[in-house]
C-alpha positions as CSV (number, residue, x, y, z in Angstrom):
1,M,101.3,149.4,34.6
2,S,101.6,149.9,38.4
3,N,104.9,147.9,38.3
4,V,106.4,150.2,35.6
5,L,105.4,153.3,37.6
6,L,106.9,151.8,40.8
7,V,110.3,151.1,39.1
8,I,110.4,154.6,37.5
9,L,109.6,156.1,40.9
10,I,112.3,154.0,42.6
11,A,114.8,155.0,39.8
12,L,114.0,158.6,40.0
13,V,114.1,158.8,43.8
14,L,117.5,157.0,43.9
15,A,118.9,159.1,41.1
16,Y,117.9,162.3,42.8
17,I,119.2,161.3,46.2
18,L,122.6,160.2,44.8
19,S,122.8,163.2,42.5
20,E,122.2,165.6,45.4
21,I,124.8,163.9,47.5
22,F,127.3,164.4,44.7
23,R,126.0,168.0,44.2
24,Y,126.6,168.5,48.0
25,F,130.2,167.7,47.6
26,K,130.3,170.0,44.5
27,L,130.7,167.1,42.0
28,P,128.6,166.6,38.9
29,R,125.2,165.1,39.4
30,V,125.5,162.9,36.4
31,I,127.8,160.6,38.4
32,G,125.1,160.0,41.0
33,Q,122.4,159.3,38.3
34,I,124.7,156.7,36.6
35,L,125.5,155.2,40.0
36,A,121.8,154.8,40.8
37,G,121.5,152.7,37.6
38,A,124.5,150.6,38.5
39,I,123.0,149.9,41.9
40,L,119.7,148.9,40.4
41,G,121.6,146.8,37.9
42,I,123.0,144.6,40.6
43,P,121.6,141.1,39.8
44,L,119.6,140.8,43.0
45,F,117.7,144.2,42.5
46,K,117.5,143.8,38.7
47,S,115.7,140.4,39.0
48,M,113.3,141.8,41.5
49,L,112.4,144.9,39.7
50,F,113.0,144.6,36.0
51,T,110.8,142.3,34.0
52,E,111.1,142.3,30.2
53,D,108.1,144.6,29.7
54,I,109.4,147.0,32.3
55,S,112.9,147.1,30.8
56,L,111.3,147.8,27.3
57,S,109.3,150.7,28.9
58,F,112.4,152.0,30.6
59,S,114.4,151.7,27.5
60,F,111.7,153.5,25.4
61,L,111.8,156.5,27.8
62,A,115.6,156.5,27.7
63,N,115.6,156.6,23.9
64,I,113.1,159.6,23.9
65,G,115.5,161.2,26.3
66,I,118.4,160.9,23.9
67,I,116.4,162.3,21.0
68,L,115.3,165.3,23.2
69,L,119.0,165.7,24.3
70,F,120.3,165.9,20.7
71,F,117.4,168.3,19.8
72,F,118.4,170.5,22.8
73,I,122.0,170.4,21.7
74,G,120.9,171.6,18.2
75,L,118.8,174.2,19.6
76,E,121.6,175.6,21.7
77,L,124.2,175.3,18.9
78,N,125.3,178.9,18.3
79,L,127.0,178.9,14.8
80,K,127.5,182.7,15.1
81,E,129.6,182.2,18.2
82,F,131.3,179.3,16.4
83,R,132.3,181.5,13.4
84,K,133.3,184.5,15.8
85,N,135.7,182.3,17.8
86,L,136.8,179.9,15.1
87,K,140.3,181.4,14.6
88,E,141.1,181.7,18.2
89,T,139.8,178.4,19.5
90,S,139.9,176.0,16.6
91,Y,143.4,174.9,17.6
92,I,142.1,173.9,21.0
93,A,139.1,172.0,19.6
94,I,141.1,170.1,17.0
95,F,143.9,169.1,19.3
96,N,141.9,168.2,22.4
97,T,139.6,166.1,20.2
98,L,142.0,164.5,17.8
99,I,144.9,163.6,20.1
100,P,142.9,161.5,22.7
101,F,140.8,160.0,19.7
102,A,144.0,159.0,17.9
103,F,145.6,157.4,20.9
104,G,142.4,155.8,22.1
105,F,141.9,154.2,18.6
106,L,145.5,153.1,18.3
107,A,145.5,151.6,21.9
108,A,142.3,149.8,21.3
109,K,143.4,148.4,17.9
110,F,147.1,147.6,18.4
111,L,147.5,147.2,22.2
112,F,144.3,145.3,22.9
113,G,143.4,143.9,19.5
114,F,139.8,145.3,19.0
115,D,138.4,145.6,15.5
116,N,138.2,149.0,13.7
117,L,134.6,149.8,14.7
118,V,135.1,149.0,18.4
119,S,138.3,151.0,18.3
120,I,136.6,154.0,16.9
121,V,133.9,153.8,19.7
122,M,136.8,153.6,22.2
123,G,138.5,156.6,20.6
124,I,135.4,158.7,20.5
125,S,134.7,157.8,24.2
126,V,137.9,159.5,25.4
127,S,137.8,162.4,22.9
128,V,134.4,164.2,23.5
129,S,133.5,166.4,26.4
130,S,130.5,167.7,28.1
131,Q,130.2,171.6,28.0
132,A,127.1,171.5,30.2
133,I,129.2,170.1,33.1
134,S,132.0,172.5,32.4
135,L,129.6,175.4,32.6
136,D,128.3,174.2,36.0
137,I,131.9,174.1,37.3
138,L,132.6,177.6,35.9
139,E,129.4,179.0,37.5
140,E,130.3,177.4,40.8
141,V,133.8,179.0,41.0
142,R,132.4,182.3,39.5
143,L,134.6,182.2,36.4
144,L,132.0,182.4,33.8
145,K,133.1,185.9,32.7
146,S,136.9,185.5,33.3
147,K,139.5,184.9,30.7
148,I,139.7,181.2,31.5
149,G,135.9,181.0,31.5
150,N,135.6,182.7,28.2
151,L,138.3,180.4,26.7
152,I,136.5,177.3,27.9
153,I,133.1,178.5,26.7
154,A,134.4,179.6,23.3
155,S,136.5,176.4,22.8
156,G,133.6,174.4,24.0
157,T,131.3,175.9,21.2
158,V,133.9,175.1,18.6
159,D,134.5,171.7,20.1
160,D,130.8,171.0,19.9
161,V,130.7,171.4,16.2
162,F,133.8,169.2,15.6
163,E,132.5,166.6,17.9
164,L,129.1,166.5,16.3
165,L,130.6,166.2,12.8
166,L,132.7,163.2,14.2
167,I,129.7,161.7,16.0
168,S,127.4,162.1,13.0
169,S,129.9,160.3,10.8
170,V,130.1,157.5,13.3
171,L,126.3,157.2,13.7
172,I,126.0,156.8,9.9
173,L,128.9,154.2,10.0
174,F,126.9,152.3,12.8
175,H,123.7,152.1,10.7
176,S,125.8,150.9,7.6
177,A,127.7,148.3,9.8
178,T,124.5,146.9,11.4
179,A,122.5,146.7,8.1
180,D,122.2,143.1,6.8
181,T,123.5,144.1,3.4
182,P,125.0,147.6,3.6
183,D,124.8,149.5,0.2
184,F,126.9,152.6,0.3
185,T,125.5,153.9,-3.0
186,V,122.0,153.8,-1.5
187,L,123.2,155.4,1.6
188,A,124.8,158.2,-0.4
189,I,121.6,158.8,-2.4
190,N,119.6,158.8,0.9
191,I,122.0,161.4,2.4
192,L,121.6,163.7,-0.7
193,F,117.8,163.2,-0.4
194,F,118.0,164.2,3.3
195,V,120.1,167.3,2.5
196,A,117.4,168.4,0.0
197,L,114.8,167.8,2.7
198,V,116.7,169.8,5.2
199,I,116.9,172.8,2.8
200,L,113.1,172.5,2.2
201,L,112.5,172.2,5.9
202,R,114.5,175.4,6.5
203,V,113.1,177.4,3.7
204,S,109.3,176.7,4.1
205,L,108.2,173.8,6.1
206,I,109.4,174.5,9.5
207,P,108.7,178.4,9.3
208,F,105.1,177.4,8.2
209,A,104.6,174.8,11.0
210,L,106.0,177.1,13.6
211,K,103.5,179.9,12.6
212,I,100.7,177.4,13.0
213,F,101.9,176.2,16.4
214,E,102.5,179.8,17.6
215,R,98.9,181.0,16.9
216,E,97.8,180.3,20.5
217,K,101.0,182.2,21.7
218,S,101.4,179.5,24.5
219,Q,104.6,177.7,25.6
220,A,102.7,174.5,25.7
221,S,101.6,174.8,22.0
222,L,105.2,175.7,20.9
223,F,106.6,172.8,22.8
224,M,104.1,170.4,21.3
225,G,104.9,171.7,17.8
226,A,108.7,171.4,18.4
227,L,108.1,167.9,19.5
228,I,106.1,167.0,16.5
229,I,108.9,168.6,14.2
230,V,111.8,166.6,16.0
231,L,109.9,163.4,16.0
232,A,109.1,163.7,12.2
233,V,112.7,164.6,11.2
234,A,114.1,161.9,13.5
235,Y,111.8,159.3,12.0
236,I,112.6,160.3,8.5
237,S,116.4,160.4,9.1
238,E,116.1,156.9,10.7
239,L,114.1,155.6,7.8
240,L,116.8,156.8,5.4
241,G,119.5,155.0,7.4
242,I,121.1,158.2,8.6
243,G,120.1,157.8,12.3
244,S,117.4,159.4,14.4
245,L,119.9,161.4,16.5
246,I,121.4,163.2,13.4
247,G,117.7,164.1,12.5
248,S,117.1,165.3,16.1
249,L,120.2,167.5,16.0
250,I,119.4,169.0,12.7
251,A,115.8,169.6,13.7
252,G,117.1,171.6,16.8
253,A,119.4,173.7,14.6
254,L,116.6,174.3,12.0
255,V,114.1,175.5,14.6
256,R,116.8,177.7,16.2
257,Q,117.6,179.3,12.8
258,T,113.9,179.8,12.0
259,L,113.3,181.6,15.5
260,L,116.4,183.7,15.5
261,T,116.7,184.9,11.9
262,G,114.8,186.8,9.3
263,A,112.3,189.7,9.7
264,D,110.0,187.7,11.9
265,R,112.7,186.6,14.4
266,K,111.4,185.8,17.8
267,P,114.4,185.1,20.2
268,W,112.0,185.1,23.2
269,R,110.2,182.1,21.7
270,K,113.5,180.2,21.4
271,N,114.2,180.9,25.1
272,E,110.7,179.8,26.1
273,L,111.2,176.5,24.0
274,S,114.7,175.9,25.5
275,H,113.2,176.3,29.0
276,S,110.4,174.0,28.5
277,L,112.6,171.4,26.8
278,H,115.1,171.7,29.7
279,I,112.5,171.0,32.3
280,V,111.0,168.0,30.6
281,S,114.3,166.5,29.4
282,F,116.7,167.2,32.3
283,G,114.0,166.9,35.0
284,F,112.7,163.5,33.8
285,L,113.9,161.9,30.6
286,I,117.7,162.5,30.8
287,P,118.0,161.1,34.3
288,I,116.1,158.1,33.2
289,F,118.7,157.8,30.3
290,F,121.6,158.1,32.8
291,V,120.0,155.5,35.0
292,S,119.6,153.2,32.1
293,V,123.3,153.7,31.3
294,G,124.2,152.5,34.8
295,L,121.7,149.6,34.5
296,Q,123.6,148.2,31.5
297,T,127.0,148.2,33.2
298,D,128.5,145.2,34.8
299,L,130.6,146.4,37.7
300,F,131.7,142.8,38.5
301,S,133.5,142.7,35.1
302,L,135.8,145.6,36.1
303,S,138.1,143.4,38.2
304,S,139.3,141.6,35.1
305,N,139.5,144.8,33.0
306,L,141.6,147.1,35.2
307,L,144.3,147.4,32.7
308,L,141.9,148.6,30.1
309,V,140.3,151.1,32.4
310,G,143.6,152.4,33.6
311,T,145.0,152.8,30.0
312,F,141.9,154.6,28.6
313,A,141.6,156.8,31.8
314,F,145.2,157.8,31.2
315,I,144.6,158.5,27.5
316,D,141.5,160.5,28.4
317,I,143.1,162.7,30.8
318,I,146.6,163.1,29.4
319,G,145.3,163.3,25.8
320,T,142.8,166.0,26.6
321,L,145.2,168.0,28.7
322,A,148.0,167.7,26.1
323,G,145.7,168.7,23.2
324,T,144.4,171.7,25.1
325,I,147.8,172.9,26.2
326,I,149.0,172.7,22.6
327,G,145.9,174.5,21.3
328,V,146.0,177.2,23.8
329,M,149.8,177.8,23.3
330,L,149.3,177.9,19.5
331,S,146.6,180.6,20.3
332,K,149.1,182.7,22.1
333,G,148.1,181.6,25.6
334,S,150.4,180.2,28.3
335,F,151.1,176.6,29.4
336,N,149.4,177.2,32.8
337,E,146.2,178.6,31.1
338,G,146.2,175.5,28.9
339,L,146.4,173.3,31.8
340,I,143.5,174.9,33.6
341,V,141.3,175.0,30.4
342,G,142.2,171.3,29.9
343,W,140.8,170.3,33.3
344,G,137.9,172.6,32.6
345,V,136.9,170.8,29.4
346,L,137.7,167.3,30.6
347,P,134.3,166.2,32.1
348,K,132.3,163.6,30.2
349,G,128.5,163.0,30.6
350,D,126.4,163.2,27.4
351,T,127.4,162.4,23.8
352,E,130.0,159.7,24.5
353,L,127.4,157.9,26.7
354,V,124.9,158.0,23.8
355,I,127.5,156.6,21.4
356,A,128.4,153.8,23.8
357,T,124.7,153.0,24.4
358,L,123.9,152.8,20.7
359,A,127.1,150.7,20.1
360,L,126.0,148.3,22.9
361,Q,122.4,148.1,21.5
362,S,123.8,147.5,18.0
363,G,126.0,144.6,19.3
364,I,129.2,146.5,18.2
365,I,130.6,146.4,21.7
366,T,130.1,144.0,24.6
367,V,128.8,144.9,28.1
368,S,132.3,144.7,29.5
369,I,133.6,147.3,26.9
370,F,130.5,149.4,27.6
371,T,131.3,149.2,31.4
372,I,134.9,150.3,30.7
373,I,133.7,153.3,28.8
374,I,131.3,154.4,31.4
375,T,133.9,153.9,34.2
376,V,136.5,156.0,32.4
377,A,133.9,158.7,31.8
378,M,133.0,158.7,35.5
379,I,136.7,158.9,36.6
380,S,137.4,161.9,34.4
381,T,134.1,163.6,35.5
382,F,134.9,163.0,39.1
383,L,138.5,164.2,39.0
384,A,138.0,167.2,36.7
385,P,136.1,169.6,39.0
386,I,138.4,168.8,42.0
387,V,141.7,169.5,40.0
388,F,140.2,172.4,38.1
389,K,139.2,174.2,41.4
390,Y,142.7,173.5,42.9
391,M,144.3,174.8,39.7
392,V,142.2,178.0,39.7
393,R,142.9,178.7,43.4
394,R,146.6,178.2,42.7
395,H,146.5,180.4,39.6
396,A,144.7,183.1,41.6
397,A,147.2,183.0,44.4
398,Y,150.1,183.2,41.9
399,T,148.5,186.1,40.1
400,S,148.0,188.1,43.3
401,R,151.6,187.6,44.4
402,K,152.7,189.1,41.1
């Protein structure tokens, strides 16, 4: 037990130091946390620190972190905002997701000869984005309430829904592909059963459970209740072959809807829950997950895969920028606005890392492919805030001259 505590302590201290260094240079903290894992994953350090038992404990914490991350995403998924901005921003969301996904898939399949499932993973890894990092960048340059900021936030909300639908489909595909004898009829029945369960949860079970957990009117009690709900729904969805992350995401959305709708709506409770979840997840479990991502990378394999890294980094950046520019211009915006918004939505740092981790754990991709995906994500996340800030300053200077 003491060795596990020591390794977690070392991982958190190193992740904090490196993330603060990146934060000091106004770069996303997630890069530092992944880099901490990559350093600890160097064979010399890994052999000294990580026994099989410690690795299992670390992996368990990381998996709980992933579940809470998807629960948090579901809890923050504002479907009202999604509907309100659907017409204006759906073009952006569709094009900046589908263009890099299509080119990523085609490049993996036909240029590098990967099979369909690996190609899908590669396509997803260059097509999704992290709105949390984009919001941090907007806040730093004080553009949250500007036209550009509103466009990034609105398109990010619509983007989230499209990406989550895509990711949910892929997670189900993963579970089917890794089953010994995949039976799609049974899977279809299980999905229908799960949909019926979701309706029952929304109509009666979750409202009833939340009333019980709220009796004490304490944040701790509400958080514990939410934890019970998400673990129960995640377990059932995993049991049905749909995947625990889809269950976690849906649990978050259901809890949100219960707290924010109806005659007994309690928006302050939702905010309290989000606050508690954010502290526990992003203060402890999510950094552990990012460190575990870095631990599973093999930096020494990069030298033999530079062509792959360069190709997918190019597809990631150019595909996202091109898709966003097309979407913005179809929404009556300008090319320059599209370019700025494109750099604003480019950063990676959450769902694509989860997909890559699950694909690695399922044996769908190798460690070298996993390392390529993580490296490409770090390149785009590193470049995006630098170029975005430069583009914003240039746009401001041009506007003032006019």
